[in-house]
C-alpha positions, 0 to 999 in steps of 0.5 A, spaced: 108 783 433 113 779 428 118 774 430 123 779 428 120 784 433 120 778 438 127 775 437 130 781 436 137 780 439 136 786 444 142 791 446 143 789 453 143 782 451 144 777 458 143 771 456 139 766 462 137 760 464 129 761 464 129 763 456 130 757 453 123 755 456 120 760 454 114 759 449 113 766 445 110 765 440 104 759 436 099 755 440 101 757 447 100 765 447 094 764 445 089 764 450 084 760 445 089 755 447 090 756 454 091 750 459 093 745 453 096 739 454 105 739 452 103 733 446 099 737 444 101 744 443 107 741 440 102 737 434 100 746 434 106 747 433 109 742 428 102 744 423 103 750 424 111 750 421 109 746 416 104 751 413 110 755 414 115 751 410 110 751 403 110 758 403 117 759 404 118 753 399 113 758 394 118 763 397 124 759 395 122 757 388 121 766 387 128 766 389 132 761 384 128 763 378 129 770 378 137 769 380 138 776 383 138 775 391 142 771 396 140 768 402 144 767 409 142 764 414 147 763 419 146 758 425 149 758 433 148 754 438 150 750 444 153 743 441 146 739 442 143 747 441 139 743 435 142 746 430 142 739 424 135 739 426 132 745 424 136 744 418 132 738 416 126 741 419 126 748 415 128 744 408 127 738 407 121 739 403 125 745 400 128 744 391 135 742 393 138 746 388 137 753 391 139 751 397 145 749 402 148 747 407 155 748 410 156 745 416 163 748 419 168 743 422 174 744 425 180 748 420 183 744 416 191 746 416 190 748 409 184 753 412 189 755 418 194 758 414 190 763 410 186 769 414 180 766 418 174 768 413 178 765 407 174 758 408 168 762 410 169 767 404 167 761 398 162 758 402 157 765 402 151 764 398 150 765 390 144 769 387 138 765 387 141 760 392 139 760 400 145 757 404 145 754 412 152 755 416 151 751 421 157 753 426 160 759 422 166 765 422 163 766 430 167 760 431 171 765 431 170 769 437 168 764 441 171 758 442 177 761 440 176 766 445 174 761 451 180 757 449 184 762 449 187 762 444 186 769 442 188 775 446 182 780 448 186 785 444 185 779 437 178 779 439 175 786 439 179 786 431 176 780 429 169 783 432 171 790 428 174 785 422 167 780 422 162 786 421 167 789 416 164 782 412 158 782 413 157 789 411 161 787 404 156 781 403 149 785 406 152 791 400 153 787 395 146 782 395 146 778 401 141 777 406 142 775 412 139 772 418 143 769 424 139 766 430 142 764 437 139 757 439 138 759 447 139 752 451 138 752 458 144 748 461 139 742 464 137 741 457 144 740 454 145 735 460 139 731 458 140 730 451 146 729 451 144 723 456 140 721 451 145 720 446 149 716 451 143 712 452 141 710 444 145 705 441 143 710 435 145 715 438 151 715 441 156 715 434 153 724 436 156 722 442 163 726 442 166 726 449 170 733 449 164 736 449 163 734 456 170 738 457 167 744 454 161 744 459 164 745 464 165 752 461 158 753 460 159 761 464 164 762 458 162 761 452 155 764 455 159 770 456 162 769 449 156 769 446 153 776 449 159 779 447 159 777 441 151 778 440 151 785 441 159 786 438 156 785 431 148 785 431 146 790 426 140 793 421 143 789 415 145 783 419 140 782 425 142 778 430 135 774 433 135 769 440 130 763 440 129 759 447 131 752 442 129 748 450 122 745 445 124 743 438 117 745 435 118 751 437 125 753 436 123 752 429 116 755 430 120 761 430 126 760 425 121 758 420 117 765 421 123 770 421 125 766 415 118 767 411 118 774 414 125 777 410 123 772 404 116 776 405 120 782 405 125 781 398 119 783 394 120 775 390 116 775 384 118 769 378 121 772 372 116 775 367 113 772 360 117 773 354 111 775 349 116 771 344 114 764 347 107 765 346 107 763 339 111 757 340 109 750 339 111 745 341 109 738 337 
């Protein structure tokens, strides 16, 4: 079964804590590797991910050279779910000319003076480009909903607007991949504590994360609803168990590779007129 089938969000999505630990791809589901230690499995995961990233890099070069299609990868998840780590793992060996990461932070006053999709639309990929959204327009139906910044009626309007926005992107040549990085509440606790305990990582700790953590269940329900309301064939949602960083990276690399392989990419045809040119 392909990764896009394994991780595609079900129509009646329910985010369960145990699912964040599930190992659904790679060595761990092979009988040949049954009984191996976690360290060995992680090594196998990394080796397979490296292989996939090399293939992604080759296809990305074709995408850039062809300059016809565009790819948007949306990463969403709770704090510490691994959005930054995913970007580093996926694209550290890919030509930076054809790839761009966009982190969405708290809106500026100027951004707030426009409609909520204004700042997002400016960052979508151009032809030949892969863009990764680290958080995205979905914050406008997640934190705004949980923090009661919008009411239920406005939230429903935004689901419709987001569906329309993504359909317009898809109809104008953008291939959309949306990934929810699913970690458990206990795994988040461990990662937040690690940030506090490591002097080199304390800069990543934000005390406000503890307040958001108190609303864990509210966020899980908000994610469930947002994913169900906006999943579509042209803009699919994938739910990736993310307690294991190596499994997370392997899953996303698999999804991205399958998507790129489906685009029928190739380098532009050779120019016959150039065959007679000799560089002196």
